[in-house]
C-alpha angles and dihedrals in degrees: 000000000000091000089065096040099254122148120212095272094049091047090052091050091049090050092053092049093047092048091050093049093049093048091047090052094050094045098046107028105031095026090214094136136025111259092231091052090048091052090050092051092051092047092048090051092052091049093048091048092050091051094051100051108126119234117256115272095228117030121190115238119213 
């Protein structure tokens, strides 16, 4: 992530895109998994990742 100049948000976005591309490939080309199931797995992963984000260490108080 840091090697390529990504911050945490950009790295998360890149991960979502990569995961979506891989699932699309497997569901359309290899026909290993149903496209609707693949979309559900990707969506569930995004939701789980969003729920497990740690709070910032130093928050600014206003």
